[in-house]
N, C-alpha and C positions, 0 to 999 in steps of 0.2 A: 499657565500650566494646568490646563483643564482636562478632566477625564470624566467619562460617563460612569460615575460610581453609583450603581443602583441603590445601594443601601443609604447613601447620603441623600439621594433624591427622595427616597421613601420618608426619611426623617423630616425633610423640608415640608412635605405635604402634610405630615401629621402635626406640624408645628411643635414637635417635641423640642425641649431645650437641648441645645448642642452641648456636649460634654467636653470640657477643656482640661488639658493637663498643662500646668505651667512649670517648666523646667527652669530653675533659676528665679524662684518667686520672690526672693528677698532683695534683689538688685534693683537698679534704677528702671530697667525695662519692666520688671515685675510691678513696681509702683505704678507706672503709667498704664500697664495692662489692667490692674485692678480698678484704677480710676475710670477707665472706659467700661469695664465689666459692670461696675456699680450702677451705671446708668441703664444697663440692659439685662438685669438679672432675670427678667421674664424669658429671655432668649438663650442665656448661657448658664450652665451649671459648672462650678469648679469641682472637678472629679478627682484630680490628683495634683500634688504640689511637691517641689523639691527645693531644698535650701542647703547652703554649705557652711557659711560662717556665722550669719546672724540668726542663731537658732531661737532666740527669744522672740524675734520678729515672726519666725515661722510658726511658733506656737500661737501667737496672736492671730495669724492668718487662718490657722486651723480652727480657732474659736469662732471666727467670723463666718468662714465659708463652709465649715464642716465637710471637708473632702473625704472620699472613701479611702484614699491612700496618701501617705506622705513619705518622702524618701530623704534620708540624711546620710552623711559620711559614716562608714563602718565604725570608726573610733568613737563617734558620738551617739550612736543609735540607742544604747542602753540608757544613758543619762537623759537623752531626749524623751524616750518613752516614759520614764519616771516623772520628768518635769511636766509632761503633757497630762498624765493622769492626775498628778498632784494639783496642777493649776485649774484643771477643768474636770472635776470628778463627775459632774452631771452631763457634760456635753458628750455627744456621740464621738468617741475617740476613733480617729482613722487608723487603719492598719499601717504600721511603720515598716517600711522597707529600707534596705541599706545598700550603699555603695553603687558601683557601676551597674551591677546586675539589677538592682532595684530601679535605677534610672531607666534602663532599657525595658524593664517590665512595665513601668507606667507609661512610657512613651509609645509602646506598641500594644497597650491593653485593648482588647477587642471592643470595650465599651467607650473608648475615647474617640471623639470625632476630630478635635482640633488640638494640636500640640504647639504651644508657644516655646520655641527653642531659644532660651535666653541665658544659658549657662556660658560664662565667659571662658575662653581659652580652649585648649586641646581636650579638656575634660568634657566639653559639650559635643565632641565629635561622634562617639559611639551611640549615645542616646538619640541624637538627631538623625543619624543614619538608620537606627532602629525604627524611628517614627516614619521615615521615608519608605523603608522596606515594607512596613505594615500598611502602606497606602493611605496614610493620614493626610489631613489638610495641615501642612506644616507652616507655621508663621516663623520665618527664619530671622533671628536676631543674632545668632552665633556666627561670627565672621570666619572662624577657623574651618568650619565644615567646607566652605568653598575655597578658602585660601590654601589649606593644606591638602584637601582631597577633592578639588573641584570636579575633575573629570569623572572620578569614581562616583562621586555624589550625584552628579547630573545623570549618569548612566542608570543609577538606581532609581532616580525619579522617573525616567522614561520607562524602565522595566516594570515598576510597581504601579504606575499610574497615580502616584501621590500628587497632591496639589501643593505646589511650592509657592508661597507668597512672601516676598522680601519685606522685612520690617525696617531695615536700615532706611533712613529718610530718603537718601539719594536713590537707592535701588527701587524703593517703592515709587518714587517720583517717575523714574524711567518706565517702570511697569505701567503706571497710569498714562504715560505719553505714547505707549505702543498700542497698536490695534489688537483687539482680543484674538484675532486670527493668528497673531504672532505665536500664540501659545497653543494653537490647536493644529494637530496634524495626526490623522488616524494612524499613519504608519508607525511613527516612532516618537511622537511628541517632540520632534526636533524643530526648534524654532528656526525660521529662515529669514534672515535680515534682507536678503536681496528680494525675496518674494514680497516682503512688506514694504519695500521701497525705502528702507532705512539706509542713510549714508553714514552717519556716525552718531555716537552718543557723547553728549557734553556733560561731564561729571563735575558738579560745582563743589568748591571748597571754600571755607571762610578764609583760609590762609593762616589761621591760628593767631596767637597773640604776638608773634614775632615777625609778622609779614614784612615790616619795614626795617628790621634789624640788619646791620651790616654783619659780615662774617666775624669781625672782631667782637662785636656785641654778642653774637650767638655763642662764642666761646665762653662767655661769662654768665650765661643764663643759669638761674638757680631752679631747683625743683619747685619752690614756692611760686615763682613766676610762671613756670610751665604748667602748673596745676590749675590755672584759671583760664577757662575758655570764654571768649567774648559772647557767644550766642547760645550755646547748648549746655545743659547740665549733664555731666557724665562722670564715670569712675576715673580714678587717678591715671591708670595705664592708658586708657583711650584718650585722655586729655593730653598726655605727653605725645602720643601718636599724632594727635591733631597738630601739635606744635612743630613736630618734625616733618609733617606731611606724610608720614608713613601710613597714617590712617587712610589717606586718600589713595596711597599706593595699594594698600590691601583692598580697598573698595574697587580699584581699577581691575585687580585680579578677579574679584567676585563678579564684577559686571561682565567681564569676558566670558566667564562660565555661565552665568545666569541667562545672558542674552545671546550667547553663541557668537561672539564677535572677536576678531583678533585684536591685540592691544593697540595696533596703529589706528583702529577705528573708535577708540575711546580717548577723548581729549579732556584733560583736566583744566578747568577754568576757575581762577580765583574770583570769588564773589563775596566781598566782606560782609554784606548784610544778611546772608543766609535766608533770603526771602524766596529766591528761586532755588528749588531743591535739586534740580537737574533738568536736562533738556534732551530732546531727540531731534536730530536733523534728518530730513527726508530728501530724496533725490529731486523733488520738484522745487526745492528752495524753501520749503516750510521748515520752521523750527518750532516745535511744541515744548512749552515749559510747564512744570507743575510748581505753583507758588502757594505760600501760606506762612502763617506765623511759625517760628521754629518751636515745635512742640511734638514730642514723640507720640502723643495720643492720636494724632491724625493718621500716620501710617499704620498704627496698631488697629485703629477702628476700621481703616480701609481693608486691611488684610483679614480681619475678623469677619467682616460682612460681605466682602467681594463675592459676586458682582453687584451686590446692593450697596447702599451707603447708610451709615447710622451716625447719630449725633456723637461727636467725640468730646464735647465740652470745651472746644477750642474756639476762641473769639475769631470772627472772620477777619481776613486781612484788611487793614485800613490803608488804602493806597495813598491817602493824603498825608498820613503820618510817615509813610515810607516813600517819599516822593522821588528819591533818586536811587538807582541801582547801578553799581559799578562792577566792571569786569577787568581782569588783567591776567597776563600769562604767568604761570608759576616759574620761579627762578630755581632751576635744578642745581645750580652751582652752590647756592646757599642752602638748598634743601635737597641733598642728594638721595634721601630715602625714596623719593618719588621715582627717580631714575632706577634705583636698585630694584624696586618692586616691578617696574615695567620690564626690566631685563630678566627678572626671575620668571615672569609670565612667558616671555619669549623663549626662555630656556626650557620651561616646562618640567615635567616629571616631578622629582622630589624637591627641586629648587625653591618653589614658593614655600614649602613646609620648612625648609632650612632658613629661609629669610625670616619667616614668622617666629621661629624658635629663637634665633639669634637676637631678634628684636626684643622679645620678651625678657631675655636675660639682661640685655643692655639697658633697657628702660628701668628694670628693677634696680640695677646698679646705679643708674643716674638718680633715681628717687632716693637711694640710700646714700647719696653724696659721694659715691666712690669714683665716678667718672664725670667728665664734662659733657654738656649737652651735645657738643659736636663729635664726641667720641662714639655716640650711639651708631651713627652711620658707618664709622670706621670699623667698628667691631663687626657689624653685619657684613660689610664687604670682605673682611678677613675670613670670616667663617664660610661664606659662599665660595671663596677662592679655594679653601681647603677641602670642601666636600663636593666632588664631581657629581653631576646629575645622573640619576638612573631613572628608568621608567617607574611610575607609581601605580602598579597594578592592583595593590591591595592595601588595606589599612595597616597591616603589620609592617610592611615596608616603610610606609609613610611615618608611622610612629617610631620606628627604628631610627630613621633619619632625623626626626624631631629630637630624639634623645641625644643622638650623636652631635647634632648642632649645638645643643645646650652644653654638652661636655666641652666642646671646643671653645665655645664662648666663655665658659667659666675659666678654662685654663688661660685664655688670653687675658681675662680680667686679673687672674692671680699673678701673672707676669707684670701687668700694669701696676698693681698695688704693691708688689714686692719691692 
């Protein structure tokens, strides 16, 4: 997603430090981002941060990086400002902004070069879109932007000339396996798979902890079991999504938007070792794979420095330790969330947003021990059936359907529990 942005070229020549805004600084992507940044503080300056729940951690980050701005939820802004001044009377205190308005302000700030979009959930939508509209280099870790508003989002990328770099390890792998020309077209920045000779994308999935479970065993899965991922360290919701394969379904939707391919040209491959992070097949019979140890620092470092490469602090892949790589087909009978996601992408419009919202409510209910693991897909299916698709021309429509889907999901849950 290349653009000839003269101001950023100018900065590269001057060797000025790139200014970064980290949205969602206190989460696991934030942790990995700072791990990479700490190795390259001569090249990057932390200009703005946002946090939501772990505000003590945010205060620590402010002390270490001394950003110009920090954004917190409206309800916590006053308390946060007091704590900040109290704990660091001598440090240069950043300007405290609040709420969605504050997030959009730092994401689109004229002095920001790079935005790490790592706010989880629908809350990350508006600020990520603001960064894109401002033509920033956007490191995309928020799934919802593409799942809920993919067409709208990619249209904005093309219009604004933003540089969009996927941080999700699978999409980053695909990005690395595609030719640079795939993202360059003076007319509309519209990537063209046939021009690049791409036949299909192979999206790899670990298969989650229950890959070998029978349907009967899946009925009995507990939140504790579902919260342990074999290869990656992640938050609770995404770990459950990995166990249901909904995570891979959401990534399939993202891949279709990012790489401008129909769902039938994105194939999910179960690969339990998570060493190959995804592959691209070409019309000449070539299959290119991106491999590495499962560590989010690699895609973050790649997206930060692209088209250059920087040290991510990740050990090189030891092929002798990882002597065998296995592949299998996903079983959509045992893991129907994958099928539901593909069907939502095929339906288009508001359906992926409905799928995503229903899934969030269902996963939260499962984590709270209110429903069975296998009820997650049943609830999603029921909500999609009740909400017919309409075209998703603007964010307001998408958010309206997001809310409607949550209401329906909650009422289905209320009937279940009653």
